[in-house]
C-alpha positions in Angstrom: 0.1 -0.1 0.0 2.7 2.4 0.8 4.6 1.5 -2.3 1.5 2.3 -4.5 1.1 5.7 -2.7 4.8 6.6 -3.4 4.6 5.7 -7.0 1.3 7.7 -7.2 3.2 10.8 -5.4 6.0 10.5 -7.8 3.8 10.7 -10.9 2.0 13.6 -9.5 5.3 15.4 -8.7 6.6 14.5 -12.3 3.4 15.8 -13.9 3.8 19.2 -11.7 7.6 19.5 -12.9 6.5 19.3 -16.4 3.4 21.5 -16.1 5.8 23.8 -14.4 8.2 23.5 -17.0 5.9 24.0 -20.1 4.4 27.0 -18.1 7.6 28.8 -17.8 8.5 27.9 -21.4 5.3 29.3 -22.6 5.6 32.7 -20.5 9.1 33.0 -22.0 7.9 32.4 -25.7 5.1 35.1 -24.9 7.5 37.6 -23.7 9.9 37.0 -26.7 6.9 37.1 -29.3 5.8 40.4 -27.6 9.4 42.3 -27.8 9.8 41.0 -31.3 6.2 42.6 -32.4 7.4 45.9 -30.7 10.7 45.6 -32.7 9.1 44.8 -36.1 6.4 47.7 -35.4 9.3 50.1 -34.6 11.3 48.8 -38.0 8.1 49.2 -39.7 7.3 52.8 -38.9 10.9 53.7 -39.7 10.9 52.2 -43.1 7.5 53.6 -44.0 8.6 57.3 -42.5 11.7 56.9 -44.7 9.5 56.0 -47.7 7.2 59.0 -47.4 10.1 61.3 -46.9 11.7 60.4 -50.2 8.2 60.2 -52.0 8.4 56.5 -52.7 5.5 54.8 -50.7 4.4 53.1 -54.0 7.8 51.3 -53.9 7.8 47.3 -54.2 10.7 46.2 -52.2 11.9 42.6 -53.1 13.0 40.5 -50.3 13.9 36.8 -49.9 10.6 34.6 -49.9 8.4 37.7 -51.3 7.8 41.5 -51.6 7.0 44.3 -49.4 4.6 47.0 -50.3 2.9 50.0 -48.2 -0.9 49.5 -48.0 -3.5 50.7 -45.6 -5.3 48.3 -43.4 -8.8 48.8 -41.9 -9.4 47.7 -38.5 -12.8 47.5 -37.0 -13.3 48.6 -33.4 -14.0 45.9 -30.9 -17.6 45.6 -30.2 -17.6 46.0 -26.3 -20.8 46.3 -24.1 -19.6 50.1 -23.8 -19.2 50.6 -27.4 -22.7 48.7 -28.0 -24.4 51.0 -25.6 -23.0 54.0 -27.4 -24.1 52.8 -30.7 -27.6 52.1 -29.6 -28.0 55.4 -28.2 -27.0 56.9 -31.5 -29.5 54.6 -33.5 -32.3 55.5 -31.3 -31.1 59.4 -31.4 -31.4 58.9 -35.3 -34.4 56.9 -35.4 -36.7 59.5 -34.6 -36.2 62.6 -32.1 -38.2 61.9 -29.0 -38.5 58.3 -29.3 -38.1 56.0 -26.4 -34.6 55.1 -26.0 -34.4 51.5 -25.0 -30.4 51.2 -24.9 -30.0 50.7 -21.2 -32.6 48.2 -20.8 -31.3 46.2 -23.5 -27.8 46.6 -22.5 -29.1 45.3 -19.0 -30.9 42.3 -20.4 -27.7 41.5 -22.5 -25.4 41.6 -19.3 -28.1 39.5 -17.0 -28.2 36.9 -20.1 -24.9 36.7 -21.5 -23.7 33.4 -19.6 -20.3 32.3 -18.9 -18.6 29.0 -18.7 -16.1 27.7 -15.9 -13.0 25.7 -16.1 -10.9 24.0 -13.6 -7.3 25.2 -14.3 -4.2 25.3 -12.2 -2.8 28.7 -11.3 0.7 29.7 -10.3 1.1 32.1 -7.7 
């Protein structure tokens, strides 16, 4: 009986060691990726600024594995509950002046019924 309990304890200790290793690895990789994105963004800003300065924003830059071009990207705003409420107020204001603005009650309903899920996870403190 004691031998079986020792084996279970050893197995648990091994699983915990592996979890901690991969948790640390994930944290390190996350930090490195974040730093790489910041550096890439800084270089991108410098390159675009230089191309604008010399009036060559239409340039096509040949690189190994492809080409670089300057283009505009459109990013939509995230649809947060606060933004949704703001849009609903704008909707009711445009719909017809003096009409009943139900934005607050609609948002209250959404918040009360949006639901959630619960997961059992390990947490490192």
